[in-house]
C-alpha positions as CSV (number, residue, x, y, z in Angstrom):
1,M,-86.8,127.5,21.9
2,F,-86.8,127.0,25.7
3,V,-87.9,123.4,25.3
4,D,-85.0,122.9,22.9
5,K,-82.6,124.1,25.6
6,I,-84.1,121.7,28.1
7,F,-83.8,118.6,25.9
8,G,-80.6,119.7,24.1
9,P,-78.4,118.0,26.7
10,G,-80.2,114.7,26.0
11,F,-79.2,114.9,22.4
12,A,-75.6,115.8,23.4
13,L,-75.5,112.6,25.5
14,C,-76.8,110.6,22.6
15,Y,-74.0,112.0,20.3
16,S,-71.5,111.2,23.0
17,M,-72.7,107.6,23.3
18,I,-72.4,107.0,19.5
19,Q,-68.6,107.0,19.6
20,L,-68.6,104.6,22.6
21,V,-71.2,102.1,21.4
22,F,-70.9,101.9,17.7
23,A,-68.0,101.0,15.4
24,Q,-66.8,104.0,13.4
25,H,-68.2,102.9,10.1
26,L,-71.7,102.9,11.7
27,W,-71.4,106.5,13.0
28,P,-73.2,108.1,10.0
29,R,-76.2,105.7,10.5
30,A,-76.3,106.3,14.2
31,M,-76.1,110.1,13.7
32,A,-78.9,109.8,11.2
33,L,-81.1,107.8,13.6
34,V,-80.6,110.4,16.4
35,S,-81.2,113.4,14.2
36,A,-84.2,111.6,12.6
37,M,-85.8,111.5,16.1
38,W,-85.4,115.3,16.1
39,G,-86.9,115.5,12.7
40,V,-89.9,113.3,13.6
41,A,-90.6,115.6,16.6
42,T,-90.3,118.7,14.3
43,L,-92.6,117.0,11.8
44,V,-95.3,116.1,14.3
45,G,-95.0,119.2,16.5
46,P,-96.3,121.9,14.1
47,A,-99.1,119.6,13.0
48,V,-100.2,119.1,16.7
49,G,-99.8,122.8,17.3
50,G,-102.1,123.5,14.4
51,V,-104.8,121.4,16.0
52,F,-104.6,123.5,19.2
53,A,-104.5,126.7,17.1
54,E,-107.7,125.6,15.3
55,M,-109.4,125.2,18.7
56,E,-107.9,128.6,19.9
57,A,-106.4,126.7,22.9
58,W,-102.8,127.7,22.8
59,R,-102.4,127.4,26.5
60,A,-103.4,123.7,26.3
61,A,-100.6,123.2,23.7
62,F,-98.1,124.0,26.4
63,G,-100.0,122.1,29.1
64,S,-100.0,119.0,26.9
65,L,-96.2,118.8,27.3
66,V,-96.5,118.1,31.0
67,P,-97.7,114.5,30.7
68,V,-95.2,113.9,27.9
69,T,-92.4,115.2,30.1
70,L,-93.5,113.1,33.0
71,A,-93.6,110.0,30.8
72,Y,-90.1,110.7,29.6
73,L,-88.9,111.1,33.2
74,L,-90.4,107.8,34.3
75,L,-89.0,106.0,31.2
76,T,-85.4,107.3,31.8
77,W,-85.7,106.6,35.5
78,S,-86.7,103.0,34.9
79,I,-84.1,102.1,32.2
80,L,-81.0,103.9,33.1
81,P,-78.6,102.1,35.5
82,D,-77.9,103.3,39.0
83,R,-75.2,105.8,39.5
84,D,-71.7,104.3,40.0
85,P,-69.7,106.5,42.5
86,A,-66.5,105.0,41.1
87,L,-67.2,106.5,37.7
88,E,-68.1,110.0,39.0
89,Q,-66.3,112.8,37.2
90,T,-65.4,116.1,38.7
91,G,-65.1,118.1,35.5
92,K,-65.9,121.8,35.7
93,L,-68.3,123.6,33.5
94,P,-67.1,126.4,31.2
95,I,-69.3,128.9,33.0
96,V,-67.8,132.1,31.4
97,Q,-68.1,130.8,27.9
98,L,-71.6,129.6,28.4
99,F,-72.6,133.0,29.8
100,L,-71.0,134.9,26.8
101,L,-72.7,132.5,24.4
102,A,-76.1,133.1,26.0
103,A,-75.5,136.8,26.3
104,A,-74.7,137.0,22.5
105,V,-78.0,135.4,21.6
106,L,-79.9,137.6,24.0
107,A,-78.3,140.7,22.5
108,I,-79.5,139.8,19.0
109,C,-82.9,138.9,20.4
110,A,-83.2,142.3,22.3
111,G,-82.2,144.2,19.2
112,S,-84.6,142.2,16.9
113,V,-87.8,143.3,18.7
114,S,-87.3,146.9,17.6
115,S,-88.3,148.2,14.2
116,Q,-85.6,150.8,14.4
117,P,-82.4,149.9,12.4
118,V,-80.2,151.6,15.0
119,W,-81.3,149.2,17.7
120,N,-81.0,146.2,15.4
121,G,-77.5,147.2,14.6
122,A,-76.6,147.8,18.2
123,G,-77.8,144.3,19.1
124,I,-75.7,142.7,16.4
125,A,-72.7,144.8,17.4
126,V,-73.0,143.8,21.1
127,A,-73.4,140.2,20.0
128,G,-70.3,140.4,17.8
129,L,-68.3,141.8,20.8
130,L,-69.5,139.0,23.0
131,V,-68.5,136.4,20.5
132,Y,-65.1,137.9,20.2
133,L,-64.7,137.8,24.0
134,L,-65.9,134.2,23.8
135,I,-63.2,133.2,21.3
136,R,-60.5,134.9,23.4
137,C,-61.8,133.3,26.6
138,E,-62.1,129.8,25.0
139,S,-58.6,130.1,23.5
140,A,-57.0,130.9,26.9
141,S,-59.1,128.7,29.2
142,E,-58.2,125.2,30.3
143,I,-61.9,124.5,30.8
144,R,-63.2,124.4,27.3
145,L,-66.6,124.5,25.8
146,L,-65.5,123.2,22.4
147,P,-62.6,121.0,21.3
148,R,-59.2,122.6,20.8
149,D,-58.8,124.8,17.7
150,A,-62.5,124.6,17.0
151,L,-62.7,128.4,16.8
152,R,-59.5,128.9,14.8
153,P,-60.4,130.0,11.3
154,G,-59.1,127.5,8.7
155,A,-59.0,124.6,11.2
156,P,-61.0,121.5,10.1
157,L,-63.3,121.7,13.1
158,F,-64.0,125.4,12.4
159,T,-64.9,124.6,8.8
160,L,-67.3,121.8,9.9
161,Y,-68.9,123.9,12.6
162,A,-69.3,126.8,10.1
163,T,-71.0,124.5,7.6
164,I,-73.4,123.1,10.2
165,G,-74.2,126.5,11.6
166,L,-74.9,128.1,8.3
167,L,-77.2,125.3,7.2
168,I,-79.1,125.6,10.4
169,I,-79.4,129.4,10.1
170,G,-80.6,129.0,6.6
171,M,-83.7,127.0,7.7
172,T,-84.7,129.2,10.7
173,G,-87.0,131.3,8.6
174,E,-89.4,128.5,9.0
175,I,-90.7,130.0,12.2
176,F,-92.7,132.5,10.1
177,V,-93.9,130.0,7.5
178,P,-97.2,129.0,9.3
179,Y,-98.0,132.7,9.6
180,F,-97.2,133.4,5.9
181,L,-99.3,130.4,4.9
182,Q,-102.3,131.6,6.9
183,T,-102.0,135.3,6.0
184,L,-101.0,135.2,2.3
185,H,-102.3,131.8,1.2
186,G,-105.5,131.4,3.1
187,Q,-104.6,128.2,4.8
188,T,-106.0,127.1,8.2
189,P,-103.6,126.8,11.2
190,L,-103.8,123.0,10.9
191,I,-103.0,122.8,7.2
192,S,-100.3,125.5,7.7
193,G,-98.7,123.3,10.4
194,Y,-98.6,120.3,8.1
195,L,-97.2,122.2,5.2
196,A,-94.5,123.8,7.4
197,A,-93.5,120.4,8.6
198,L,-92.5,119.5,5.0
199,M,-89.1,120.9,5.8
200,A,-88.6,118.4,8.7
201,A,-89.9,115.6,6.5
202,G,-87.4,116.4,3.8
203,W,-84.6,116.5,6.3
204,T,-85.5,113.2,7.8
205,F,-86.0,111.4,4.5
206,S,-82.7,112.6,2.9
207,E,-80.7,111.9,6.1
208,V,-81.9,108.3,6.2
209,I,-81.2,107.6,2.6
210,S,-77.7,109.2,2.6
211,S,-76.5,107.8,5.9
212,G,-75.1,104.6,4.2
213,W,-73.1,106.5,1.6
214,R,-69.3,106.2,1.6
215,E,-66.3,108.1,0.3
216,N,-67.4,109.9,-3.0
217,G,-71.1,109.6,-1.9
218,M,-70.3,111.4,1.4
219,R,-68.4,114.2,-0.4
220,R,-71.2,114.7,-2.9
221,A,-73.8,114.8,-0.1
222,I,-71.8,117.4,1.9
223,I,-71.2,119.7,-1.2
224,S,-74.7,119.4,-2.8
225,G,-76.6,119.9,0.4
226,P,-76.1,123.7,0.7
227,L,-76.9,124.1,-3.1
228,I,-80.2,122.3,-2.6
229,V,-81.0,124.5,0.4
230,L,-80.2,127.6,-1.7
231,I,-82.5,126.5,-4.5
232,G,-85.3,125.8,-1.9
233,L,-84.9,129.3,-0.3
234,L,-85.0,131.0,-3.7
235,L,-88.2,129.2,-4.5
236,L,-89.7,130.4,-1.2
237,M,-88.5,133.9,-1.9
238,F,-90.5,134.0,-5.1
239,T,-93.6,132.0,-4.2
240,T,-94.2,132.9,-0.5
241,P,-94.9,136.6,-1.0
242,L,-97.7,135.9,-3.6
243,N,-101.3,136.0,-2.4
244,S,-102.4,132.6,-3.8
245,A,-105.8,132.3,-2.0
246,G,-105.2,128.6,-2.0
247,D,-104.1,128.2,-5.6
248,W,-101.9,125.1,-5.8
249,L,-100.1,126.5,-8.8
250,I,-98.4,128.7,-6.3
251,L,-98.6,126.5,-3.2
252,G,-97.1,123.5,-5.1
253,P,-93.7,125.3,-5.8
254,L,-93.8,126.7,-2.3
255,C,-94.2,123.2,-0.8
256,L,-91.4,122.0,-3.0
257,G,-89.2,124.9,-1.7
258,L,-89.9,123.9,1.9
259,T,-89.1,120.2,1.2
260,L,-85.8,121.1,-0.6
261,V,-84.6,123.2,2.3
262,G,-84.9,120.3,4.7
263,F,-83.7,117.7,2.1
264,G,-80.5,119.7,1.5
265,I,-79.7,119.9,5.2
266,G,-80.3,116.3,5.9
267,L,-78.4,115.0,2.9
268,G,-74.9,115.8,4.3
269,W,-75.9,116.1,7.9
270,P,-74.8,112.6,9.3
271,H,-71.5,112.9,7.4
272,L,-70.8,116.4,8.8
273,L,-71.5,115.3,12.3
274,T,-69.4,112.1,11.9
275,R,-66.4,114.1,10.6
276,V,-66.6,116.3,13.8
277,L,-65.9,113.2,15.8
278,E,-63.3,111.9,13.3
279,V,-61.1,115.0,13.2
280,A,-61.4,115.9,16.9
281,P,-58.3,115.1,19.0
282,P,-58.8,111.9,21.1
283,Q,-58.7,113.8,24.3
284,D,-61.5,116.0,23.1
285,Q,-63.9,113.4,22.0
286,D,-66.5,114.1,24.7
287,A,-66.3,117.8,24.0
288,A,-66.6,117.2,20.3
289,A,-69.8,115.1,20.7
290,S,-71.5,117.6,23.0
291,S,-70.4,120.5,20.9
292,I,-72.6,119.3,18.0
293,T,-75.7,120.2,20.0
294,T,-74.1,123.4,21.3
295,V,-73.4,124.6,17.8
296,Q,-76.9,123.5,16.5
297,L,-78.8,125.3,19.3
298,F,-76.7,128.4,19.1
299,A,-77.2,128.6,15.3
300,T,-81.0,128.1,15.8
301,A,-81.2,130.8,18.4
302,V,-79.2,133.3,16.3
303,G,-81.1,132.5,13.2
304,A,-84.5,132.9,14.9
305,A,-83.4,136.3,16.3
306,L,-82.2,137.4,12.9
307,A,-85.4,136.2,11.3
308,G,-87.4,138.4,13.7
309,M,-85.2,141.4,13.0
310,I,-85.4,141.0,9.2
311,A,-89.2,140.5,9.3
312,N,-89.7,143.6,11.5
313,L,-87.5,145.8,9.3
314,A,-89.2,144.5,6.1
315,G,-92.7,145.6,7.3
316,L,-94.2,142.6,9.1
317,N,-95.7,145.0,11.8
318,D,-95.5,148.3,9.8
319,P,-97.3,148.6,7.4
320,A,-98.4,145.0,8.3
321,G,-101.4,143.6,6.4
322,L,-100.9,141.7,3.1
323,E,-98.4,144.2,1.8
324,G,-96.2,144.2,4.9
325,T,-96.3,140.4,5.3
326,A,-95.5,139.8,1.6
327,N,-92.5,142.2,1.8
328,A,-91.3,140.5,5.0
329,A,-91.5,137.1,3.4
330,R,-89.6,138.3,0.3
331,W,-86.8,139.9,2.3
332,L,-86.6,137.1,4.9
333,F,-85.9,134.3,2.4
334,A,-83.7,136.5,0.3
335,A,-81.5,137.3,3.3
336,F,-81.4,133.8,4.6
337,A,-80.4,132.5,1.1
338,L,-77.0,134.0,1.9
339,A,-76.4,131.4,4.6
340,P,-76.4,128.3,2.2
341,L,-74.5,130.4,-0.3
342,L,-71.7,130.8,2.2
343,A,-72.1,127.2,3.2
344,I,-71.3,126.0,-0.3
345,L,-67.8,127.5,0.2
346,T,-67.3,125.9,3.6
347,A,-68.8,122.6,2.4
348,L,-66.2,122.4,-0.5
349,R,-63.5,122.4,2.1
350,A,-65.4,120.2,4.6
351,A,-65.8,117.5,2.0
352,T,-62.0,117.3,1.6
353,I,-61.2,117.0,5.3
354,T,-59.7,113.6,6.0
355,A,-60.1,111.8,9.3
356,H,-57.0,111.3,11.5
357,N,-58.9,109.8,14.5
358,T,-59.5,106.2,13.5
Protein backbone atom coordinates (compact mmCIF):
# COMPACT_ATOMS: atom_id res chain seq x y z
CA MET A 1 0.00 0.00 0.00
CA PHE A 2 2.81 2.42 0.87
CA VAL A 3 4.50 1.74 -2.47
CA ASP A 4 1.20 2.51 -4.21
CA LYS A 5 1.16 5.92 -2.53
CA ILE A 6 4.70 6.62 -3.72
CA PHE A 7 4.10 5.75 -7.36
CA GLY A 8 0.48 6.98 -7.41
CA PRO A 9 1.51 10.54 -8.43
CA GLY A 10 3.29 9.04 -11.44
CA PHE A 11 0.03 7.52 -12.62
CA ALA A 12 -1.74 10.82 -11.98
CA LEU A 13 0.74 12.56 -14.27
CA CYS A 14 0.19 9.91 -16.93
CA TYR A 15 -3.57 10.50 -16.85
CA SER A 16 -2.97 14.26 -17.02
CA MET A 17 -0.78 13.87 -20.10
CA ILE A 18 -3.37 11.80 -21.97
CA GLN A 19 -5.68 14.77 -22.54
CA LEU A 20 -2.75 16.88 -23.76
CA VAL A 21 -1.02 14.40 -26.03
CA PHE A 22 -3.81 12.32 -27.60
CA ALA A 23 -6.89 13.17 -29.60
CA GLN A 24 -10.11 12.63 -27.64
CA HIS A 25 -11.16 9.55 -29.63
CA LEU A 26 -7.90 7.89 -28.53
CA TRP A 27 -8.40 8.54 -24.81
CA PRO A 28 -9.92 5.10 -24.03
CA ARG A 29 -6.97 3.32 -25.66
CA ALA A 30 -4.48 5.52 -23.84
CA MET A 31 -6.29 4.94 -20.54
CA ALA A 32 -6.21 1.21 -21.19
CA LEU A 33 -2.48 1.32 -21.90
CA VAL A 34 -1.69 3.19 -18.66
CA SER A 35 -3.92 0.95 -16.56
CA ALA A 36 -2.54 -2.14 -18.29
CA MET A 37 0.89 -1.25 -16.93
CA TRP A 38 -0.64 -1.26 -13.46
CA GLY A 39 -2.24 -4.59 -14.29
CA VAL A 40 1.04 -6.08 -15.49
CA ALA A 41 2.72 -5.00 -12.25
CA THR A 42 -0.12 -6.53 -10.24
CA LEU A 43 0.14 -9.68 -12.32
CA VAL A 44 3.89 -10.09 -11.87
CA GLY A 45 4.13 -8.81 -8.27
CA PRO A 46 2.31 -11.63 -6.44
CA ALA A 47 4.13 -14.26 -8.47
CA VAL A 48 7.50 -12.75 -7.61
CA GLY A 49 6.39 -12.40 -4.00
CA GLY A 50 5.52 -16.08 -3.99
CA VAL A 51 9.10 -16.95 -4.96
CA PHE A 52 10.46 -15.02 -1.98
CA ALA A 53 7.84 -16.63 0.27
CA GLU A 54 8.91 -20.07 -0.92
CA MET A 55 12.48 -19.22 0.14
CA GLU A 56 11.23 -17.68 3.44
CA ALA A 57 13.05 -14.47 2.49
CA TRP A 58 10.36 -11.85 2.84
CA ARG A 59 12.87 -9.14 3.76
CA ALA A 60 14.62 -9.71 0.44
CA ALA A 61 11.29 -9.09 -1.32
CA PHE A 62 11.30 -5.52 -0.05
CA GLY A 63 15.02 -5.12 -0.65
CA SER A 64 14.59 -6.16 -4.28
CA LEU A 65 12.57 -2.99 -4.87
CA VAL A 66 15.62 -0.83 -4.20
CA PRO A 67 17.47 -1.52 -7.50
CA VAL A 68 14.16 -1.31 -9.39
CA THR A 69 13.48 2.11 -7.87
CA LEU A 70 16.99 3.30 -8.65
CA ALA A 71 16.62 2.17 -12.26
CA TYR A 72 13.31 4.03 -12.48
CA LEU A 73 14.99 7.14 -11.07
CA LEU A 74 17.83 7.02 -13.59
CA LEU A 75 15.44 6.40 -16.49
CA THR A 76 13.19 9.35 -15.67
CA TRP A 77 16.19 11.58 -14.99
CA SER A 78 17.63 10.79 -18.42
CA ILE A 79 14.50 11.15 -20.56
CA LEU A 80 12.58 14.00 -18.94
CA PRO A 81 13.41 17.49 -20.25
CA ASP A 82 15.03 20.11 -18.07
CA ARG A 83 12.78 22.28 -15.97
CA ASP A 84 11.58 25.45 -17.68
CA PRO A 85 11.28 28.28 -15.11
CA ALA A 86 8.85 30.08 -17.39
CA LEU A 87 6.38 27.23 -17.02
CA GLU A 88 6.59 26.97 -13.24
CA GLN A 89 3.23 26.98 -11.51
CA THR A 90 2.58 28.21 -8.01
CA GLY A 91 -0.60 26.29 -7.33
CA LYS A 92 -1.22 25.38 -3.70
CA LEU A 93 -1.96 21.93 -2.40
CA PRO A 94 -5.33 21.16 -0.74
CA ILE A 95 -3.57 20.29 2.53
CA VAL A 96 -6.70 20.16 4.69
CA GLN A 97 -8.57 17.86 2.30
CA LEU A 98 -5.57 15.56 1.96
CA PHE A 99 -5.24 15.37 5.74
CA LEU A 100 -8.94 14.53 6.19
CA LEU A 101 -8.73 11.92 3.42
CA ALA A 102 -5.72 10.20 5.00
CA ALA A 103 -7.23 10.44 8.50
CA ALA A 104 -10.45 8.75 7.32
CA VAL A 105 -8.51 5.78 5.96
CA LEU A 106 -6.39 5.62 9.12
CA ALA A 107 -9.53 5.57 11.28
CA ILE A 108 -10.91 2.55 9.44
CA CYS A 109 -7.52 0.82 9.58
CA ALA A 110 -7.22 1.44 13.33
CA GLY A 111 -10.69 0.04 13.94
CA SER A 112 -10.13 -2.97 11.69
CA VAL A 113 -7.26 -4.44 13.75
CA SER A 114 -9.58 -5.14 16.68
CA SER A 115 -11.82 -8.20 16.93
CA GLN A 116 -14.31 -6.20 19.01
CA PRO A 117 -17.29 -4.92 16.98
CA VAL A 118 -17.51 -1.76 19.10
CA TRP A 119 -14.04 -0.63 17.98
CA ASN A 120 -14.78 -1.58 14.39
CA GLY A 121 -17.91 0.52 14.49
CA ALA A 122 -16.06 3.40 16.14
CA GLY A 123 -13.47 3.40 13.36
CA ILE A 124 -16.17 3.54 10.68
CA ALA A 125 -18.06 6.27 12.55
CA VAL A 126 -14.95 8.44 12.87
CA ALA A 127 -14.15 7.87 9.19
CA GLY A 128 -17.69 8.87 8.23
CA LEU A 129 -17.36 12.09 10.23
CA LEU A 130 -14.02 12.89 8.58
CA VAL A 131 -15.46 12.27 5.11
CA TYR A 132 -18.35 14.59 5.95
CA LEU A 133 -15.87 17.28 7.00
CA LEU A 134 -13.93 16.63 3.80
CA ILE A 135 -17.04 17.23 1.70
CA ARG A 136 -17.83 20.45 3.56
CA CYS A 137 -14.24 21.67 3.27
CA GLU A 138 -14.00 20.77 -0.42
CA SER A 139 -17.25 22.56 -1.18
CA ALA A 140 -16.15 25.78 0.51
CA SER A 141 -12.47 25.86 -0.46
CA GLU A 142 -11.01 27.61 -3.48
CA ILE A 143 -8.08 25.15 -3.44
CA ARG A 144 -9.72 21.94 -4.55
CA LEU A 145 -8.73 18.29 -4.41
CA LEU A 146 -11.35 17.20 -6.95
CA PRO A 147 -13.15 18.97 -9.81
CA ARG A 148 -16.12 21.16 -8.98
CA ASP A 149 -19.33 19.28 -8.03
CA ALA A 150 -17.42 15.99 -7.85
CA LEU A 151 -18.82 15.31 -4.36
CA ARG A 152 -22.36 16.49 -5.07
CA PRO A 153 -24.72 13.47 -5.13
CA GLY A 154 -26.39 13.11 -8.50
CA ALA A 155 -23.72 15.05 -10.39
CA PRO A 156 -22.16 13.21 -13.36
CA LEU A 157 -18.68 13.21 -11.82
CA PHE A 158 -20.03 11.90 -8.52
CA THR A 159 -21.72 9.02 -10.35
CA LEU A 160 -18.52 8.16 -12.23
CA TYR A 161 -16.37 8.32 -9.08
CA ALA A 162 -18.90 6.19 -7.18
CA THR A 163 -18.80 3.51 -9.89
CA ILE A 164 -14.99 3.53 -9.98
CA GLY A 165 -14.71 3.41 -6.20
CA LEU A 166 -17.24 0.61 -5.76
CA LEU A 167 -15.54 -1.54 -8.41
CA ILE A 168 -12.16 -1.07 -6.73
CA ILE A 169 -13.57 -1.87 -3.28
CA GLY A 170 -15.16 -5.01 -4.69
CA MET A 171 -11.78 -6.44 -5.65
CA THR A 172 -9.78 -5.56 -2.52
CA GLY A 173 -10.66 -8.87 -0.89
CA GLU A 174 -7.87 -10.23 -3.09
CA ILE A 175 -5.35 -9.34 -0.36
CA PHE A 176 -6.47 -12.47 1.52
CA VAL A 177 -6.66 -14.76 -1.52
CA PRO A 178 -3.06 -16.10 -1.30
CA TYR A 179 -3.60 -16.93 2.38
CA PHE A 180 -6.90 -18.67 1.65
CA LEU A 181 -5.31 -20.68 -1.17
CA GLN A 182 -2.49 -21.86 1.07
CA THR A 183 -4.59 -22.59 4.16
CA LEU A 184 -7.77 -24.01 2.64
CA HIS A 185 -6.58 -25.40 -0.70
CA GLY A 186 -3.09 -26.69 0.03
CA GLN A 187 -1.29 -24.52 -2.52
CA THR A 188 2.32 -23.38 -2.18
CA PRO A 189 3.06 -19.66 -1.80
CA LEU A 190 4.37 -19.56 -5.38
CA ILE A 191 1.28 -21.19 -6.91
CA SER A 192 -0.97 -19.08 -4.69
CA GLY A 193 0.72 -15.96 -6.03
CA TYR A 194 0.13 -16.99 -9.61
CA LEU A 195 -3.50 -17.93 -9.00
CA ALA A 196 -4.21 -14.68 -7.15
CA ALA A 197 -2.74 -12.81 -10.13
CA LEU A 198 -5.59 -14.13 -12.32
CA MET A 199 -7.63 -11.13 -11.19
CA ALA A 200 -5.04 -8.74 -12.62
CA ALA A 201 -4.77 -10.82 -15.79
CA GLY A 202 -8.53 -10.65 -16.34
CA TRP A 203 -8.49 -6.88 -15.77
CA THR A 204 -5.68 -6.28 -18.26
CA PHE A 205 -7.14 -8.57 -20.92
CA SER A 206 -10.67 -7.12 -20.85
CA GLU A 207 -9.41 -3.55 -20.73
CA VAL A 208 -7.31 -4.02 -23.84
CA ILE A 209 -10.10 -5.66 -25.85
CA SER A 210 -12.77 -3.12 -24.82
CA SER A 211 -10.70 0.05 -25.23
CA GLY A 212 -11.62 0.37 -28.91
CA TRP A 213 -15.38 0.06 -28.38
CA ARG A 214 -17.59 3.04 -29.20
CA GLU A 215 -21.07 4.31 -28.33
CA ASN A 216 -23.26 1.25 -27.61
CA GLY A 217 -20.21 -0.89 -26.94
CA MET A 218 -19.00 1.58 -24.31
CA ARG A 219 -22.38 1.63 -22.60
CA ARG A 220 -22.60 -2.16 -22.54
CA ALA A 221 -19.09 -2.40 -21.12
CA ILE A 222 -19.83 0.07 -18.31
CA ILE A 223 -23.11 -1.62 -17.36
CA SER A 224 -22.04 -5.26 -17.68
CA GLY A 225 -18.75 -4.79 -15.82
CA PRO A 226 -20.22 -4.65 -12.27
CA LEU A 227 -22.52 -7.59 -13.07
CA ILE A 228 -19.53 -9.74 -14.07
CA VAL A 229 -17.68 -8.68 -10.91
CA LEU A 230 -20.73 -9.67 -8.85
CA ILE A 231 -20.84 -13.12 -10.46
CA GLY A 232 -17.13 -13.59 -9.80
CA LEU A 233 -17.44 -12.65 -6.12
CA LEU A 234 -20.40 -14.99 -5.66
CA LEU A 235 -18.32 -17.80 -7.16
CA LEU A 236 -15.54 -16.99 -4.69
CA MET A 237 -18.01 -16.88 -1.81
CA PHE A 238 -19.10 -20.47 -2.50
CA THR A 239 -15.78 -22.03 -3.56
CA THR A 240 -13.08 -20.35 -1.44
CA PRO A 241 -14.34 -21.61 1.98
CA LEU A 242 -14.21 -25.24 0.78
CA ASN A 243 -11.22 -27.31 1.84
CA SER A 244 -10.28 -28.64 -1.59
CA ALA A 245 -6.87 -30.17 -0.77
CA GLY A 246 -5.85 -29.26 -4.32
CA ASP A 247 -8.94 -30.68 -6.04
CA TRP A 248 -9.33 -28.75 -9.29
CA LEU A 249 -13.06 -29.42 -9.37
CA ILE A 250 -13.14 -26.72 -6.68
CA LEU A 251 -10.04 -24.77 -7.67
CA GLY A 252 -11.25 -24.43 -11.26
CA PRO A 253 -14.42 -22.44 -10.39
CA LEU A 254 -12.40 -20.50 -7.82
CA CYS A 255 -9.91 -19.44 -10.51
CA LEU A 256 -12.80 -18.56 -12.79
CA GLY A 257 -14.22 -16.33 -10.06
CA LEU A 258 -10.90 -14.51 -9.65
CA THR A 259 -10.64 -13.97 -13.40
CA LEU A 260 -14.23 -12.71 -13.68
CA VAL A 261 -13.70 -10.10 -10.94
CA GLY A 262 -10.75 -8.61 -12.80
CA PHE A 263 -12.41 -9.01 -16.20
CA GLY A 264 -15.50 -7.14 -15.07
CA ILE A 265 -13.52 -4.20 -13.70
CA GLY A 266 -11.34 -3.87 -16.79
CA LEU A 267 -14.24 -4.11 -19.23
CA GLY A 268 -15.62 -0.64 -18.59
CA TRP A 269 -12.57 0.89 -16.90
CA PRO A 270 -11.09 2.89 -19.82
CA HIS A 271 -14.52 4.30 -20.66
CA LEU A 272 -15.27 5.34 -17.08
CA LEU A 273 -11.93 7.13 -16.85
CA THR A 274 -12.43 8.77 -20.23
CA ARG A 275 -15.82 10.10 -19.22
CA VAL A 276 -14.30 11.69 -16.12
CA LEU A 277 -12.18 13.83 -18.45
CA GLU A 278 -15.06 14.42 -20.86
CA VAL A 279 -17.58 15.72 -18.32
CA ALA A 280 -15.18 17.74 -16.15
CA PRO A 281 -15.29 21.51 -16.71
CA PRO A 282 -12.45 22.77 -18.93
CA GLN A 283 -10.86 24.71 -16.06
CA ASP A 284 -10.76 21.52 -13.95
CA GLN A 285 -9.15 19.20 -16.48
CA ASP A 286 -5.90 18.83 -14.52
CA ALA A 287 -7.80 18.17 -11.31
CA ALA A 288 -10.00 15.63 -13.11
CA ALA A 289 -7.00 13.71 -14.42
CA SER A 290 -5.22 13.59 -11.06
CA SER A 291 -8.46 12.76 -9.25
CA ILE A 292 -8.63 9.39 -10.98
CA THR A 293 -5.63 8.14 -9.04
CA THR A 294 -6.85 9.82 -5.84
CA VAL A 295 -10.20 8.01 -6.00
CA GLN A 296 -8.57 4.71 -6.98
CA LEU A 297 -6.04 4.75 -4.14
CA PHE A 298 -8.59 5.94 -1.58
CA ALA A 299 -10.98 3.14 -2.56
CA THR A 300 -8.14 0.62 -2.39
CA ALA A 301 -7.15 1.76 1.10
CA VAL A 302 -10.73 1.77 2.39
CA GLY A 303 -11.42 -1.63 0.84
CA ALA A 304 -8.29 -3.18 2.34
CA ALA A 305 -9.17 -1.81 5.78
CA LEU A 306 -12.73 -3.12 5.52
CA ALA A 307 -11.44 -6.50 4.35
CA GLY A 308 -9.27 -6.79 7.45
CA MET A 309 -12.20 -5.79 9.65
CA ILE A 310 -14.59 -8.32 8.12
CA ALA A 311 -12.02 -11.13 8.22
CA ASN A 312 -11.26 -10.46 11.89
CA LEU A 313 -14.93 -10.36 12.85
CA ALA A 314 -15.64 -13.54 10.89
CA GLY A 315 -13.03 -15.58 12.78
CA LEU A 316 -9.76 -15.35 10.87
CA ASN A 317 -7.85 -15.08 14.16
CA ASP A 318 -10.48 -16.45 16.54
CA PRO A 319 -11.19 -19.36 16.27
CA ALA A 320 -8.60 -19.32 13.44
CA GLY A 321 -7.57 -22.66 11.88
CA LEU A 322 -9.54 -24.13 8.98
CA GLU A 323 -12.90 -23.28 10.50
CA GLY A 324 -12.09 -19.63 11.16
CA THR A 325 -10.38 -19.15 7.79
CA ALA A 326 -13.29 -20.72 5.88
CA ASN A 327 -15.79 -18.54 7.74
CA ALA A 328 -13.68 -15.44 7.06
CA ALA A 329 -13.53 -16.25 3.34
CA ARG A 330 -17.28 -16.79 3.16
CA TRP A 331 -18.22 -13.55 4.88
CA LEU A 332 -15.50 -11.52 3.17
CA PHE A 333 -16.66 -12.23 -0.36
CA ALA A 334 -20.34 -12.10 0.62
CA ALA A 335 -19.88 -8.63 2.10
CA PHE A 336 -17.79 -7.36 -0.80
CA ALA A 337 -20.40 -8.57 -3.28
CA LEU A 338 -22.49 -5.61 -2.10
CA ALA A 339 -20.01 -3.22 -3.78
CA PRO A 340 -20.59 -4.37 -7.40
CA LEU A 341 -24.30 -4.75 -6.62
CA LEU A 342 -24.42 -1.02 -5.81
CA ALA A 343 -22.11 -0.32 -8.74
CA ILE A 344 -24.71 -1.78 -11.11
CA LEU A 345 -27.05 1.05 -10.10
CA THR A 346 -24.44 3.78 -10.53
CA ALA A 347 -23.17 2.22 -13.77
CA LEU A 348 -26.65 2.41 -15.31
CA ARG A 349 -26.55 6.17 -14.80
CA ALA A 350 -22.87 6.49 -15.73
CA ALA A 351 -23.55 4.81 -19.06
CA THR A 352 -26.09 7.51 -19.98
CA ILE A 353 -23.83 10.46 -19.17
CA THR A 354 -23.06 12.45 -22.29
CA ALA A 355 -19.86 14.39 -22.74
CA HIS A 356 -20.03 18.17 -22.89
CA ASN A 357 -16.28 18.74 -23.03
CA THR A 358 -15.32 18.06 -26.63
